[in-house]
C-alpha positions in Angstrom: -46.6 -37.2 39.9 -43.4 -35.2 39.6 -43.1 -31.7 38.5 -41.8 -30.0 36.6 -42.6 -32.1 33.6 -45.2 -32.3 30.8 -47.9 -34.8 31.2 -46.5 -38.1 29.8 -48.3 -40.8 27.9 -48.7 -43.0 31.0 -50.2 -40.2 32.9 -52.9 -38.4 30.8 -51.3 -38.1 27.4 -53.1 -35.5 25.3 -56.3 -35.5 27.3 -57.7 -32.0 27.4 -59.4 -30.6 30.4 -58.7 -30.0 34.2 -56.2 -31.7 36.4 -55.7 -30.7 40.2 -52.2 -30.9 41.8 -51.6 -30.8 45.5 -48.5 -30.7 47.6 -48.2 -30.5 51.4 -45.2 -28.5 52.7 -43.8 -27.7 56.1 -43.6 -23.9 56.8 -41.1 -22.8 59.5 -41.9 -20.2 62.0 -39.5 -17.8 60.3 -41.8 -17.6 57.2 -45.0 -16.9 59.0 -46.4 -13.4 59.1 -44.3 -12.4 56.0 -45.3 -11.7 52.4 -44.1 -14.4 50.4 -43.5 -15.2 46.6 -44.8 -18.2 44.8 -42.9 -19.0 41.6 -44.5 -21.7 39.4 -42.3 -21.5 36.3 -44.6 -21.9 33.3 -47.7 -24.0 33.0 -49.6 -25.1 29.9 -52.1 -23.7 29.4 -54.0 -22.0 32.4 -53.6 -22.3 36.2 -55.2 -21.2 39.4 -52.8 -21.4 42.5 -54.0 -21.9 45.9 -52.4 -22.0 49.4 -54.4 -23.3 52.3 -57.6 -22.9 50.2 -56.9 -19.1 49.3 -56.6 -18.2 45.6 -53.1 -16.7 45.2 -53.1 -16.0 41.5 -54.0 -17.1 38.0 -52.7 -16.9 34.5 -54.7 -17.5 31.5 -52.3 -18.7 28.9 -49.0 -20.7 28.8 -46.3 -18.2 28.1 -46.0 -15.8 31.1 -43.9 -16.8 34.0 -46.0 -17.5 37.1 -44.9 -15.1 39.9 -47.5 -14.7 42.5 -47.5 -12.7 45.7 -48.7 -14.5 48.9 -50.3 -12.3 51.5 -48.6 -12.2 54.9 -51.8 -13.7 56.6 -51.8 -17.0 54.5 -48.8 -19.0 55.5 -49.0 -20.8 59.0 -46.4 -22.7 60.9 -46.3 -26.4 60.2 -48.3 -28.1 57.5 -49.6 -26.0 54.6 -51.1 -27.1 51.2 -50.3 -25.9 47.8 -53.0 -26.6 45.2 -52.8 -25.9 41.4 -55.8 -26.3 39.0 -54.4 -26.7 35.5 -56.6 -26.2 32.5 -55.3 -27.6 29.3 -56.9 -26.6 25.9 -55.2 -28.9 23.5 -52.3 -31.2 23.0 -49.9 -31.7 26.0 -50.2 -29.6 29.1 -48.7 -29.4 32.4 -45.5 -28.0 34.0 -42.6 -26.9 31.9 -39.1 -28.3 32.6 -36.2 -26.5 34.0 -38.2 -23.5 35.4 -38.2 -22.2 38.9 -40.8 -23.7 41.2 -40.5 -22.4 44.8 -42.1 -20.7 47.7 -39.9 -17.9 49.4 -40.3 -15.5 52.3 -37.5 -13.5 53.8 -34.4 -15.6 53.8 -36.3 -19.0 53.5 -37.0 -20.8 50.4 -38.9 -24.0 49.9 -38.4 -26.1 46.7 -41.6 -27.2 45.2 -40.2 -29.6 42.6 -40.7 -33.4 43.4 -43.7 -35.5 44.1 -47.2 -34.1 43.9 -50.5 -35.7 44.2 -53.0 -35.2 41.3 -56.6 -35.8 40.6 -58.6 -35.5 37.4 -61.2 -32.8 37.3 -62.8 -32.7 33.9 -62.0 -33.8 30.3 -63.2 -31.8 27.3 -62.8 -31.7 23.5 -59.7 -29.8 22.3 -60.6 -26.2 21.5 -60.5 -25.1 17.8 -57.7 -22.8 16.9 -58.6 -19.1 17.0 -58.4 -17.1 13.8 -56.9 -13.7 14.9 -56.9 -10.7 12.7 -53.2 -11.0 12.1 -53.8 -14.4 10.4 -56.2 -13.0 7.8 -55.0 -11.9 4.5 -53.6 -8.3 4.9 -54.5 -8.4 8.6 -51.2 -7.5 10.1 -50.6 -4.6 7.7 -54.1 -3.2 7.4 -54.8 -3.4 11.2 -51.5 -2.6 12.8 -49.1 -0.8 10.2 -51.4 1.2 7.9 -52.9 3.3 10.8 -49.4 4.5 11.7 -48.3 5.7 8.3 -49.3 9.3 8.9 -46.9 9.5 11.9 -43.2 10.2 11.5 -40.8 7.6 12.9 -37.1 7.5 13.6 -36.7 3.8 12.7 -38.1 0.4 13.5 -37.0 -2.6 15.7 -38.2 -6.0 14.7 -38.2 -9.4 16.7 -39.9 -12.2 14.9 -39.3 -15.2 12.8 -40.3 -18.2 15.0 -43.4 -18.9 13.1 -41.5 -18.9 9.8 -39.0 -21.6 10.6 -41.0 -24.1 8.7 -40.6 -22.2 5.4 -37.2 -20.4 5.5 -36.8 -20.0 1.8 -39.8 -17.8 1.6 -38.6 -15.7 4.5 -35.5 -14.5 2.7 -37.7 -12.7 0.3 -40.6 -11.8 2.4 -38.6 -10.2 5.2 -36.8 -8.0 2.6 -40.1 -7.2 1.0 -41.6 -6.1 4.2 -38.8 -3.7 5.0 -38.9 -2.1 1.6 -42.8 -1.9 1.8 -42.6 -0.1 5.0 -40.0 2.4 3.8 -42.0 3.0 0.7 -45.2 3.6 2.3 -43.9 5.7 5.2 -42.1 7.9 2.6 -39.2 8.7 4.8 -36.5 7.2 2.9 -34.5 4.2 4.0 -35.0 4.7 7.8 -33.0 2.4 10.2 -34.4 -0.9 10.4 -32.9 -3.1 13.3 -33.9 -6.7 13.8 -33.1 -9.5 16.3 -31.8 -12.8 15.0 -33.6 -15.7 16.5 -32.2 -16.9 19.8 -31.3 -20.5 20.8 -34.3 -22.9 21.5 -35.1 -26.5 22.0 -32.8 -29.3 23.1 -29.0 -29.0 22.3 -27.7 -31.7 19.9 -24.6 -33.6 20.4 -23.8 -34.1 16.8 -24.0 -31.7 13.7 -27.5 -31.5 12.4 -29.7 -29.8 10.0 -31.9 -27.1 11.6 -34.7 -24.9 10.3 -34.0 -22.4 13.1 -30.3 -22.1 11.8 -31.7 -21.7 8.3 -33.8 -18.8 9.3 -31.0 -17.2 11.3 -28.9 -17.4 8.0 -31.8 -15.7 6.2 -31.8 -12.9 8.7 -28.0 -12.6 8.5 -28.2 -12.2 4.7 -30.8 -9.4 5.2 -28.0 -7.2 6.3 -27.4 -6.6 2.7 -30.5 -4.3 2.7 -29.4 -0.7 3.1 -29.4 0.9 6.6 -30.2 -2.3 8.5 -28.7 -3.8 11.7 -29.0 -7.1 13.4 -28.8 -8.1 17.0 -27.4 -11.6 17.6 -29.2 -13.3 20.6 -28.0 -16.8 20.1 -26.9 -16.8 23.8 -30.1 -15.2 25.2 -32.6 -18.0 24.7 -34.0 -20.9 26.7 -34.2 -24.4 25.4 -37.8 -24.8 26.9 -39.2 -21.4 26.2 -40.0 -19.9 22.7 -40.4 -16.6 24.5 -37.3 -16.4 26.6 -37.3 -14.1 29.6 -34.1 -12.2 29.2 -35.3 -9.2 27.3 -33.0 -6.8 29.2 -29.9 -7.8 27.2 -31.9 -8.0 23.9 -33.0 -4.4 24.6 -29.5 -3.4 25.6 -28.1 -4.7 22.2 -30.9 -3.0 20.3 -30.1 0.2 22.0 -26.5 -0.1 21.0 -27.5 -0.7 17.4 -29.9 2.3 17.5 -27.2 4.6 18.9 -25.0 3.8 15.9 -27.5 3.4 13.2 -30.1 5.8 14.0 -28.2 8.5 16.0 -24.9 8.3 14.3 -22.8 7.6 17.4 -20.0 6.2 15.6 -17.8 5.6 18.7 -20.2 2.9 19.9 -19.3 -0.7 19.3 -22.7 -2.3 18.5 -22.1 -5.0 15.8 -21.6 -8.6 16.2 -18.8 -10.4 14.4 -19.9 -11.7 11.0 -17.8 -13.3 8.2 -16.4 -10.8 5.8 -14.5 -13.2 3.4 -13.3 -16.8 3.3 -10.7 -18.8 1.6 -11.2 -22.6 1.1 -7.9 -24.4 1.0 -7.2 -28.2 0.6 -7.2 -29.1 4.4 -8.6 -26.0 6.1 -10.8 -23.0 5.7 -9.8 -19.4 6.7 -12.6 -17.1 7.7 -12.0 -13.4 8.0 -14.4 -11.4 10.3 -15.6 -7.8 10.5 -17.0 -6.1 13.5 -14.4 -7.6 15.9 -13.8 -4.5 18.0 -10.7 -5.1 20.1 -10.5 -8.7 19.1 -12.0 -12.1 19.0 -12.1 -14.6 22.0 -13.3 -18.0 22.9 -15.6 -17.2 25.8 -15.2 -19.1 28.9 -12.8 -21.5 27.4 -9.5 -21.8 25.5 -11.2 -23.7 22.6 -13.8 -22.6 20.1 -17.0 -24.8 19.9 -19.7 -25.5 17.5 -17.8 -25.2 14.3 -18.8 -27.9 11.7 -17.3 -28.8 8.3 -18.2 -31.0 5.3 -16.6 -32.3 2.2 -19.8 -33.0 0.3 -22.6 -30.7 1.8 -24.4 -33.7 3.2 -22.3 -35.1 5.9 -20.9 -32.9 8.8 -18.4 -33.4 11.4 -17.2 -31.2 14.3 -14.2 -29.1 13.4 -11.4 -27.7 15.2 -11.2 -23.8 15.1 -8.5 -21.4 16.1 -8.5 -17.6 16.4 -5.7 -15.8 14.5 -6.2 -12.0 14.7 -9.4 -11.1 12.8 -9.8 -14.5 11.3 -10.7 -18.0 12.4 -9.0 -21.2 10.9 -11.2 -24.2 10.7 -10.3 -27.8 9.9 -10.8 -31.4 10.6 -8.0 -33.9 10.0 -10.5 -36.3 8.3 -11.8 -33.7 5.8 -9.4 -33.1 2.9 -11.3 -30.9 0.6 -14.0 -28.9 2.6 -16.9 -27.3 0.7 -19.0 -26.0 3.7 -18.3 -24.6 7.1 -21.0 -23.9 9.7 -20.9 -22.0 12.9 -23.6 -22.4 15.7 -25.7 -24.3 13.2 -28.5 -25.9 15.3 -31.7 -25.2 17.0 -29.9 -24.5 20.2 -26.1 -24.2 19.9 -25.7 -23.2 23.6 -22.1 -24.0 23.8 -21.1 -21.7 20.9 -18.5 -19.3 22.2 -17.0 -17.1 19.5 -17.3 -13.6 21.0 -15.7 -10.1 20.8 -13.7 -8.9 23.8 -16.5 -6.5 24.7 -18.9 -9.5 25.1 -20.9 -9.6 21.9 -21.4 -13.1 20.3 -20.6 -13.9 16.6 -23.6 -14.5 14.4 -24.3 -18.2 13.5 -23.5 -18.7 9.7 -22.9 -21.1 6.9 -20.3 -20.5 4.2 -19.9 -22.5 1.0 -17.1 -22.9 -1.4 -17.3 -21.0 -4.6 -15.5 -21.3 -7.9 -13.0 -18.8 -6.8 -10.8 -19.6 -3.8 -11.5 -16.2 -2.1 -15.0 -15.0 -1.6 -16.1 -11.6 -0.3 -19.4 -11.8 1.5 -21.9 -9.0 0.8 -24.0 -9.0 4.0 -23.0 -5.3 4.4 
């Protein structure tokens, strides 16, 4: 059995229960007598990690990264055994791809990916889904928001939306309604509300495609039309295999920039990400004017812009050429004579999208459509 990798159909399929994994490794003398770190990426759902029969650590659910400390007395020179007890509650379980799996002490590191032995422990029926208070009617508001209404606040930050990607049309209304409800019930006016646009997630596609995650990002972008709101773009901060990506530092840094400007009125802070301001559809190209460009736009890490797509019928899309000209981007494809829609970073995981400002903030993913008039101003903000 190789890890990392989910259990495949020719292994255990969707069997729920316990599987033991074991791997023998050679420890050099230079690692002995030192405190070590055991990194086991992410495991679905629960794990107990052992080295030479000693319990090193355990994690009870799938999302946290497994980073365990190994006592200096545990490793020995020569053959050592790493064993992992994996408990899967329902669906597929096992080791998540493209995560770090290694044992390190001092300057030495042992890669743990590769072949492991495995043995079935126990099978069980899938656990029923738990009904948390937040899934009950009014649960989130009554349990988590209403008790706070007597406290004064400076503003709010919000990072959410993954659970709404299956119903993006409703999100356009419910997200705005939530912001307005909080402001009404706190009775502090239109306090700053700063939110994080969904990051990149899942596998990258090679061709233009439809995407619920892109639809929801568009709904979030359009929420900027609500007074005194700010949006952090995190399209470059996600992980294809992790709905809870680990890089929260840069998310927090971008949120802080927004708060400095929106909540604390520090107008010399450059905080906003580039978004379309207006656009002009011509016969063979589309000209998109941007705001929030700071000292200018760039194609990060390349001379060419990536992940623009274009359509002449709103159904079939092809990749488009795109070129920066001042505060605007010109988009075209020689095979499209009368474009009606342009999309940028329109995918679950547009990881190669590279339209940025010179200070390092990425442009928001977006979709623009041809209107009756040739020039259209956008009313995001």
